[in-house]
C-alpha positions as CSV (number, residue, x, y, z in Angstrom):
1,M,-71.3,-42.7,-115.2
2,T,-72.6,-46.2,-115.6
3,L,-71.1,-49.4,-114.3
4,D,-69.9,-50.3,-117.8
5,D,-68.2,-46.9,-118.1
6,L,-66.3,-47.6,-114.9
7,R,-65.3,-51.1,-116.1
8,R,-63.9,-49.6,-119.3
9,R,-62.0,-46.8,-117.4
10,I,-60.6,-48.9,-114.6
11,P,-59.8,-52.6,-115.3
12,V,-61.2,-54.9,-112.7
13,E,-57.7,-56.2,-112.1
14,D,-57.2,-53.0,-110.1
15,Q,-59.9,-53.9,-107.6
16,A,-59.1,-51.2,-105.0
17,S,-59.3,-48.4,-107.6
18,Y,-62.5,-49.9,-109.1
19,D,-64.1,-50.1,-105.7
20,A,-63.3,-46.5,-104.9
21,A,-64.6,-45.3,-108.3
22,Y,-67.7,-47.3,-107.9
23,A,-68.4,-45.9,-104.4
24,E,-67.9,-42.4,-105.7
25,A,-70.4,-43.1,-108.6
26,V,-73.0,-44.5,-106.2
27,A,-72.6,-41.5,-103.8
28,A,-73.0,-39.1,-106.7
29,E,-76.1,-41.0,-108.0
30,R,-77.7,-40.8,-104.5
31,L,-77.1,-37.1,-104.3
32,G,-78.5,-36.6,-107.8
33,D,-81.6,-38.6,-106.8
34,A,-82.0,-36.3,-103.8
35,V,-81.7,-33.2,-105.9
36,H,-84.4,-34.6,-108.3
37,R,-86.7,-35.6,-105.5
38,L,-86.5,-32.1,-103.8
39,R,-87.0,-30.3,-107.1
40,A,-90.0,-32.5,-108.0
41,A,-91.5,-32.1,-104.5
42,A,-91.3,-28.3,-104.9
43,G,-93.1,-28.6,-108.2
44,L,-90.3,-26.9,-110.1
45,S,-88.8,-27.6,-113.5
46,E,-85.0,-27.8,-113.9
47,S,-85.1,-24.3,-115.5
48,A,-87.3,-22.8,-112.7
49,L,-85.0,-24.2,-110.0
50,A,-82.0,-22.9,-111.9
51,V,-83.4,-19.4,-111.9
52,R,-84.1,-19.6,-108.1
53,M,-80.5,-20.8,-107.6
54,G,-78.9,-18.3,-109.9
55,V,-77.3,-21.1,-112.0
56,D,-77.7,-22.4,-115.5
57,A,-80.3,-25.2,-116.0
58,S,-77.5,-27.5,-117.3
59,E,-76.0,-27.4,-113.8
60,V,-79.2,-28.7,-112.3
61,E,-79.5,-31.4,-115.0
62,R,-75.9,-32.5,-114.4
63,A,-76.4,-32.7,-110.6
64,E,-79.6,-34.7,-111.0
65,E,-77.7,-37.1,-113.3
66,G,-75.2,-37.7,-110.5
67,D,-72.2,-35.7,-111.8
68,P,-69.5,-36.4,-109.1
69,A,-67.9,-33.0,-109.9
70,T,-71.0,-31.0,-108.6
71,P,-69.5,-28.4,-106.2
72,M,-70.6,-27.8,-102.6
73,A,-71.7,-24.3,-103.6
74,F,-74.3,-25.9,-105.8
75,F,-75.8,-27.7,-102.8
76,L,-75.7,-24.6,-100.7
77,R,-77.6,-22.7,-103.4
78,L,-80.1,-25.6,-103.7
79,C,-80.8,-25.4,-100.0
80,R,-81.3,-21.6,-100.1
81,A,-83.6,-21.9,-103.2
82,L,-85.7,-24.7,-101.6
83,G,-85.6,-23.7,-98.0
84,V,-84.1,-27.0,-96.9
85,S,-81.1,-27.6,-94.6
86,L,-77.9,-29.4,-95.4
87,T,-76.1,-31.7,-93.0
88,V,-72.7,-33.2,-93.7
89,A,-71.2,-36.1,-91.7
90,L,-67.5,-36.8,-91.8
91,G,-66.9,-39.8,-89.6
92,D,-68.0,-38.8,-86.1
93,A,-68.1,-35.1,-87.0
94,V,-71.6,-33.9,-88.1
95,V,-71.9,-30.4,-89.4
96,D,-75.5,-29.0,-89.6
97,M,-75.2,-26.2,-92.1
98,G,-78.8,-25.2,-91.6
99,Q,-80.4,-23.1,-94.3
100,W,-77.2,-21.5,-95.7
101,R,-77.2,-18.1,-97.2
102,L,-74.6,-17.3,-99.8
103,P,-73.6,-13.6,-100.4
104,D,-75.8,-12.1,-103.0
105,D,-72.9,-10.6,-104.9
106,G,-74.0,-11.8,-108.4
107,A,-71.3,-14.5,-108.4
108,R,-72.3,-17.9,-109.7
109,A,-71.7,-21.2,-108.0
């Protein structure tokens, strides 16, 4: 989502809603950038990463584009596929999820 998209969806007259939507878009963009950097550092294409994760390549593409609806399960699968850890900070609470393992039951994220 671009800044212009946000301005069309939420008039600037509603500054609080605009600011919240903008913050969400920035956070999603930063996560998308992190996904892209990790994938590129691993030398993988979107398709190759998707195979490792057990997801469709379009899910990797959407995450890299900063889709704010990317589910937590996607990031857990990403960590498993790339051997990286995931840490989530919520205020003062920091949860180090380590290298998460999802059940290999054939279910998709």
